[in-house]
N, C-alpha and C positions, 0 to 999 in steps of 0.2 A: 504603780501611784501615776509614773508617765502615763501611761495607756489609758486609762482612767481620766484623768486628766483633759488626755486629746480625745475622746468622747465628750466628753463635756463643753470642750471647746467649738467640735465640731457637728455639735446638733443645737450648739445656743445660736454660730452660724447661719442655719438651716432654721431655723424659727423667724432668728431674725428679719431672715432676706425675703422668706413668706411670710413676713408680714407688711414688709415694703411692698409686695409684691400687690397688697391690698388695698389699691388707694381711697377706693370708696370708702373705707373704715377708717384709715389715716381722716382721710377731708372730713368726714362727721364727728372723729374724735376732737378736731379743734371748730370745730361750728358750731356744735355744741356747744361747749360753753364759752363761744361768742355770744351765744344770746342766751344763755344764762344771764353772762354778765351789762348786757345791754339791756334786757329786759329788767331786772335785780337791781343794776346797778343806777337808773336813771329814773325805775321808779320810782325808791326806795330813795331818791338822796338827798328828803328831808329829814328822812328815819333818821332821830338823835339817841347815840348810841352812849349809853350814859355807861360804860365800863371800858371808855379807848377818849382821850382829847377831844374835846369840842372842837379844832383840826384839821379831825380825820373822818374825811368823808364817805358814806357809804358802799362807792365802787373801791376803793382801798382795801376796805375790813372785810368786800365779799369776795377781792378779788384773789387772796388765798385760799378762800374756801369752797372757790370754781376750778379752784388748779389743784386742789386733793380730791376734790369730786372726782375732777378726770381721771387720776388716781384707781379710785375705789372703781368707778365704769368698767374702766378697760381692764382693771389684774379681776374682775368677778366674768371677764369674760375669755380671761387667757387658754382656763382649757378647752375650747371649740375644739381649736387645733387638733389636742389629742384624739376626741373623737371622730373627729375626720382621716385621720390616722391610724386611728382604728377598722373605721370600716375600708378603706386603701389594702391592709394589712399592712401599712409601714411598722407600724408601732411591735404587731407578736413579730416577727421577721427580728425587731432592737430587743424585745422580750425574751427571743429563745436562746441569742448570746449571750456569750461565759460574762457581760460585762455589769457591776451590782446597781439595782436602780440610784444611789445616788448620783451620779453624772448623767445619766440620763434625763433626772430632777433639778439638778442642779441647774446643768444646761439649758435646759427651758426658762426655766427662774433668772439666770442672767439675762437670757437674751429678752424675755416680757420685760422685766424689771429695768431693762437701758433704755427702750422702747417708752417705757410711761413716763421716764424719768428725763425725757425727749419733748415727749407730749406736752408736758406739766412746766418745763422751762417756756415753750414755744405759746402754753396758754400767759402765762403774766407775761413776754411781750406782747403780745394781742390784749394784756389789758393795760398795761405803759400806753398806749396808740390808741384808749380809749379813754385816756386820760387819768387812770390814775398814777402815783407818786410812792416809792420807797423807798427808804432808808437804812436799805442792810447793813448790817454790822455781819465782818467775814467769819469770826468764828461761830457767831451764834445760825448764820446762813449753815454750816458745815453742820450743826447739830441739827437743824433741822429739816437736812439735805437727806441725813441717816434715820430723821423718823420715817422722813418719807419713806423711803429705801423699806423697813421693815414693816410697814403699812400695806405699802406694793408686795413684799416677799411674802404677807402673811396670808391676803385676798384672794393674788395668785393661788400658790397652794391647795389654797379650801376650794377657788376655784377647778382644779387639776382634781382634787381628790373628785369633787362631787359630778366630774365629768369620767373618772374610772367608774362612778358606781354605776352612773345613768346610761351610760355610754348611746343618747339618742341629743339631740340639736334638741328636741322641743322642750323634755328637761333644764338641757341645759335656761332655755329661753326662761323656762318658771323660778327657776334658782334664781336669776339674773334677775329678775322683777318681784320677786320678791324680798330680797336681800338688799338694794339700792335704795331702793326709796325707804324705806324705814330704819336704814342709817344712817344716811345722809339728813336725812327730818327730825334725826335723835340727837343732833349732832350738832358743836355751835357754827359750822361750815358756810352758816347763812343766818344764824341771828344768835348775841354773846348771850350765852348759858348766865347770870343777871338777869335779862332780861324777859326769863322764859318763865313760867308756870311753874310751883316747884318740881313736880312731879316726872316732870320733861330734865327738868336741871340734873335732878337726881342721871338720868338715863344718860345725859350729856354724858356726863360725869365719867360715865364707865364706858364709853361708846367712843372703842378706835383713832377712828375716822377725827375725835375731836381730837385725841393726843396727836393729829399731825396739824389734823391744821391748825391749831394750837401753835405749832414749837414753830413753822411756817411764818403764821401771822407775826407771831413774836419777834421773828429776825427781822422781818422784813418793812413793818413796823415800826418797830418802838425799841427793836437794837439790844432785845434780849436774849436771851437761852437760855431753852430747855437743859430742864438739873436731868442726872442719873437713872432719877427714881420716878421720873418721865418717859422714857427712855424702857424701865425693866418690864410694864406690862404691855410693850409692841413686842419686846423681843422673846420675851413670854410667852406669848402670844405666835410667834413664830414657828416657834422650837415645837409649840403640840398643832398647828395645824400643818407643819415640814414633815412633822411626823405622821399624821396621817394619810396628807399624799402617797407617803413612802410604802407607809402600807397598805394602799388600795393598790400601787401598782406591783407591791408582791403580793397582791392576792392574783392579780388580773394571771403575773408573769405564770403562777398555777397549775394559769385554763391553758397554757400555750404548750 
C-alpha cells in the first residue's frame, strides 16, 4: 500500500512538473478564457437574465461558466501526455513494473485535477479584474469545488482512455474538438436553461458541464449549495470513466 502511494505521488509530481514546463499551454489556458469573458461579458451586457435577480449582470453570470469551460478544455487534453510517454517508451517501461494500474492512473489524475483547479481559480481572479462581483458562501463554495473536481476527474479519465486507445496526437485532436464544443454549447455555461429552446433545455439538464456550472454559479452568485442528488450523477460518471481508463491501461499493459 505504501509503495503504491509512493508511485502515485511520484507520477503526480512528474505530471505536474511537466505541465509547468509548458508555459505556452498554460498561458493559452488563461488567455482563452479572458477572451471569452471579455467578448461575451461585454457583448451581452444588456442581455436580460430571467433566471436570476435583475441586479446580476451577464459578466457575473458567464464567469463561472467560463471557469468550468476552462476545466473542460484542460481535462479533455489530459491524455495527450500519455501519448508522448508512449512514443518515448516511458509508459511501456512503467507498465512492465509490478505496480498496479491504479497508482499510475490516480497519480496522473491528481496532478491534472490540481492543475485544472488552479487554472479555474486564476480564471475567477481574471473575472474579478474585469469587474465581476461574487458573494460566495463558504459551504456552497466547498460543494461547488467538489462538483468541479468530480467533473475534472471524469473528463480527464475519458481523455486518458481515448489517448490509450487512439495512441496518436491526431486522433486526440479530433476527440478534443468533437467533444468540447457540443458539451459547451449544450450546457448552461453561457445561457440559462430557462432561456433555451425546449429540446436544448432537455440536453442541458443532462449535461455534466451544466451540473458543475450550476454548482459554481449558485455558490458564487446566490450562496446556494448543490444537493447530494446533484453530485451523484457526477460521482457515477467518474466511476464509469475511471473504470474505462483503467481497462485501457490493462489492455495496453498486456501488449508489453
